N, C-alpha and C positions, 0 to 999 in steps of 0.2 A: 712944714717938715720936709727935709731933703729926702730924696729917694735914690735908689740904685736899681739897676736891672740885674737880676741873678738868673742865669740859665746854665743848665748842665744836663747831660744825658745820664740816666740812672738805670740800673738793671731792674727787670721784673723778677723779683726774688721768689714770689709765690703766686700760684694760680689755684683758685678754689671755687667750689660751688657757692659757698657762703663765707663772707668776711665779716668779722665781728670786731668792733672797736670797744675795748673796755672789758676788764675781767672781774667786775663786781658781781653781786648776786644775779643781776639780769644777764650779764655776759656769760657767766658760768652756766646758767640755766639754758640760755640760747645755744651755746656751743655744745654742751653735752647732749642736749635733745637732738639737734640737727645731725651731729656725728653719729649718734645711735641709730638714726633713721637712714643712714647710709650716705649722707652728704659729705663731701670733702670740705672741711671747715678749717679756716685759719683765724686765730684770735690774736690781736695785738694788745698788750697790757703795758702801760707806761711805768708802772711800779715793778717791783721784783717779787711780787706774790699776788695770788688771787685774793679776792675778798672785799675789795673796795673799802668803804668807810670802816667796816668792822676790823679789817686788818691794818690798813694804812693810817687811818685817823683814830684808831683805838676806841671807836664807838662801843660802849660797854654792854649794850643790850639789844636783842631782837625785840621788836614789838610783836603784837599778837599774830599767831598763825591761824587762829580759829575765831569763829563768831560766838564761841561759848558752847556750841553744839557740833558744828561741822568743821573738819580740817580743810580750810579754804586753799591753802598753798600746797595742794596735792601734787604728786609727781616729784619733781626735783626738790621742792621745798620740804616734802615729807622725808625724802632720803637724807637731806641735810639735818633735819630735826632729829630723826632717829639715830643718825651717826653721832650727833653732838650731845644729845640728852638721853638717848635710849628709847626704844620703841614703846616701852610701858609707861613713859613719863606722861603726866597729865598735860594734854595739849590745849586745854581751855584757859590757861593762865594768860594774862595780858602782857607780861614781859618776861624775858628770859636772859640771864647774864651770858655773856659771850666769853668763851675760852678761845682767844684769838689764835693761839698756837695750834690747838687741836683743830680749829676750823680751817686753818691754812692747809694742814695735812689732808683733811677731808676733801677740800677742793682740788688739791694736787692729784689725789687718787682718782676722783671722778673724771677729771679732764683727761688724764693720761690713759685710763682704762677705756674711755670713749673713742680713742683714736684721733681726737682733735689735734691738729697742729697749732702750735702757739709759740710766741716769743715774749719774754719779759723785756723791760728796759726799751720798749718800742712805742713810740708816740706818733699819733696821727698829726701830720703837718698840713696836708692839703688834699683836695679831691679834683679829679678831672671829670667833668660832667658836660654833656651836650643834650640840650632840650629835655632836661630833667632826668636823663639816663646817666648813671654813674658808670664811667669807663674804667677807672682805676683810682686807687688811693695812694697818696705819697706818704711814706712813713720814715721816721728817723730812728734808727737803731742806736746803739751806744755811741757810734761815731759816724756811720755812713747813712746815706739816704737810699731808699729803694722803693719800688712800686709793688703793689699787689692788685691783681685783677680777680674779679669774681662775677657770678651771675646776680647774686643777691647780696646786699650790704645791710648790716644791722648796727644801729647806733646805740650802744650801751654805755656811753661816756658819762651820763648823768647831766652834762651840760648841753647835750645836743650838738656837739661840735661838728660831727660828720654831717648831720642833717643841714646845719646852717651853711657849711661850706658847699653843700650840694644844691643850695638854693631854696631850701624849705622856708616857709614862713614861720615866725616864732614870736613869742612874747616873753618878757622878763620882768619879774617883780610886780609890784602893785602899780596903780595908775601913774605914780610918779617915778617908777623905775626902782623903788626901794625894795630890798629883799630881806628875808628873815636873817637874823644875825648868825654868824658862825660860832663854833665852840672849839677850843683846843682841849681835847679830851686827855685825861691823865691816868696814870697807874699809881695807886697809893698802897702803903704798907703800914703795919702797926695799929690796925683798927681793932678795937674790942667789940666785936659784933654782938656779944651778949648784952652790952650796955648801949650800943649805938642803935638808933632807930632804923630798922630795916624796912618797915612798911611805910614807904615814902608818902603814899596818898593819905594816910591817917595823920601823920605828924611830919611834914616835909622838912628837908634840910634848911629851908628858908625861914624857919620859925623864929630865928634870932637875928635876922637881917636888919630889921628896923633898929634894934639896939646897936648893932655894929655900925650902921649908918650914923647914928647919933655919936658914936665913939670915934668916928673918923677913920674906920678901918679901910674903907674902899674909896678909890679915886673915881669910880663910876658907880652910881647908886642904882644898880640893876636889881629890881624887885623879884625877878624870876630866877629860880635855881632848880633845874631838873634833878640834880643830886647825885648820890653815890649808889652804885650797884655792888652788892656783895658778890665777890668772886671766890677764890680758894683761900681757906684759912683766914689770916688777918688782912688779906689783900682786897682792895676795892677798886672799881673802875669809875672814874669821875667824869660825868657829863656836866661840867661845872664852868660857869661863867659864859657870858655872851660877848662877842666882838661885833659891835654894830657898824653898819656902813660898809661891809665887805662885799665886793663883787667877785664871786668865785670864777669869773671868766677873764679877769684882768690881773696880770702878774704884779703890777704895781700895787693894786689894792690888796692882793693876797700877801705881798711882802709886808706892807704896813700893818695888816691885820694880825699876822702871826707874831710880829714883834711886839705889838700891843698886848696880845694874849699872854705871851711869856712874861712880859713885864708885870702884868697884873696877877699872875697865878700865885705868887707868894702871899698876896692879900687873902686869897681863899684858904691857903694853907694855915695862915694865922687864925682866920675865922673858925675853921673846923677845930683846930687844936684848943682854942680858948673859949669857944661859945657852945660847942655841942658835945654832949656826953658820949664817951666811947672813943673819941678821936684825940684825946689828950696826948697820946704818944704817936700819933699818925704823922705821915709825911709823904710828899710826892717822890716817887721813885723815878718816874720818867714821864715825859709828855710825848704826844704823837709828833711825828715829823711833818705832818700836814694838818691843816685845819679841817674840821668837820663842817661841810657845807650843806645847809638845809635846802637852799633854793637858788636856782639860777634860771635857765631858760625852760620854757614849755614849747615844744614843737607843735604847731597847729596841724592837725590831721583832718581826715574826712569827717570826723565827729569830735566835738569838744565836750568831754564829760564835765558835768557841772554840779553845783551844790543842789540844784533841783533834782538831779538824778539821785544824789545822796539821800535827800529827804524822803523821796518816794520809793526807795529801795528798788531802783529801776532794773528792768530786765531788757535784753536786746536779742534780736534774732541771730546776730553774729557775735554773741557773747563768747569771750575766750576765757573767762574766769570771773570770780566774785570775790569782793573783799569787804572789810568792815572797820578798819581803823578810823576813829573819830577824826574830824577835821582839826588838825593840830598846827596852828599858826602862831609862831613866836613873834612877839611885838618887835617892830622894826626900830623902835627907839626905847630907851629906858623909861621914859615918862609917858608912853602911849597908854591910852585908856583901854580898859578891858572891853572886849567885844562879845557878841552873842556866841562866837565860836569858843571862847574861853569857858563859858558856862557849859556849852554842849560837850566839850572835851571831858570835863569833869563828870558829867552825867553819863557819858558813854553812848554807844549806839544801840544798845539793847540786845540781850541774848537771842541768838538765832537769826539776827538781822544781817543782811549783807546787800551790796549793790553790784550790778553787773558792769563789766568792762568790755565794750565792743571792740572787735577787731579793727574797726575804722580808726580807733585812737592810736593805733600803731602804724598807720599809713599817712606819712607826711604829704601835705599838699605840694604840688609842683614837682613831684618826683615820681618815678615809675618802678624802680628796683631797689627801694630803700624802706626799711622798717625801723621803728624806734621802740625801745623797751627800757623799763626802769624809771628813774626820776623824771625824765624829760618827755613822757608820753603826753598826748594831747588832752589837756584838762584846763579848766579855769584855775586861777591862783588858789581859790578856796579849796577846790577839790584836790589840787596838788598837795595840800596839807594832809591829805589822807593817803594818796597813792604813792607818796615818795618813800615810804619806809620799806625795809629790806624784804619782808615776806611777800609784799605785793610785787616787788621787783622779780622774785622767783616766778610769780604768776605770769607777768607780761613777758619776761625773758623766755620762758618755756613756750609761750604762744608764738613769739617771733621766731624762735628756732624751728618750731614745727612748720610754720608757714614758709620759712625760707627753704626747708628741705622739700616741702610739697610743691613749691612753685618753680621747680626746675624745668617743667614742660608747659607752664602757663604763666601769665603775668600775676603779680601779687593781687591785683584788683579783680582778676577773673577767678581766683581761687574760691571754690565753693565753701561757704560758711559751714555747711553740713559736713563736708569732708574734713575740714579743719577741726571742727568740734569733736567729731568722732575720733580723729587721731589723737586729740588731747585727752579724751576720756580713756582711751586705751593705755595712755601713759600715766593715768592716775589723777588727772585734773578734776577739780570739783565743778561739775557742770550739770546741775539738776535739770530735768526736762521743764 
């Protein structure tokens, strides 16, 4: 491959105490928390709204906020939950439909009232780093390049982009580099919810797939179908169809994947209208502009949270939160055999059970002023199947924002776990003794 040398001087447009890359649930939690604690915060979001997958990829549901007894995503997660669903709503359910437009406004209000500085349409391009210490980040606005300097940097990109460019160690996918499939989420109308099956776990949308396979409806015989979530009136949000072999960190792979997803979506529209009750007059109104990505990189930190920790409901002295979502690994190929985790997911984690997440999972190796939060925190692949969902991103994002605000006069690794945990408790985090 031929190369060129590209050099230019660019302005330092922002100087902050804390820089945050990514405005999904982790980035929102980190930014609002740090700003409320008095830090000067700048957040860069590559889209034109906050919310990450729920807003940009139209993911139609939040997974559980609670272990069935305790509200685990306390603090920022609780604020979002109360604003979206109401403070008197039962918080022990395992899934909640997302009103994306309402959620965007909630995030806008939280960020703006916190005093956080931010820009949309602004993408991380590169990092200037020396001996593990980030000196600045290089960003691309709508047209121009500029730099931002900060004392602490927080990677909430989901893909671990900032951390990788800063020299952090990482893993991606399974032992062969394969990742969970992506999904092109969709918005549907014309659903008769009185006749359609709402309780997906009792009678899933996949119940007629085998017949549809025999009838030649699908070009890819994907036996897994997460299904449709009831939204407002006759509207539904579709987490429907898998796109296999997509690498969410490579533009060529993403391009091929979303083209394939759009090409195959009419097959699912035909399936729902002709094989499932209540969907006879339904149809796709719109599809997301980006793929929903379940898995890419995991940044290796000072501790790697594992399935052994999940099994024993682990606790840690530097615990920054607890979570409980079952290990949820989607098959990497349509013909993959079921694993122990498929059965464990259906069984659930058990009411009142949770596992701890240590602060060390947010501290990437080979760096000294960087934190990670959200989907890319330090876990095994199996454990990432639990920690990757949005309520857990609120937990790790709030912890990263708190640590970033506290570490203005000390290094991130010198920060006292007791001080950090007390600060999190004061903000509503669930941290039992």
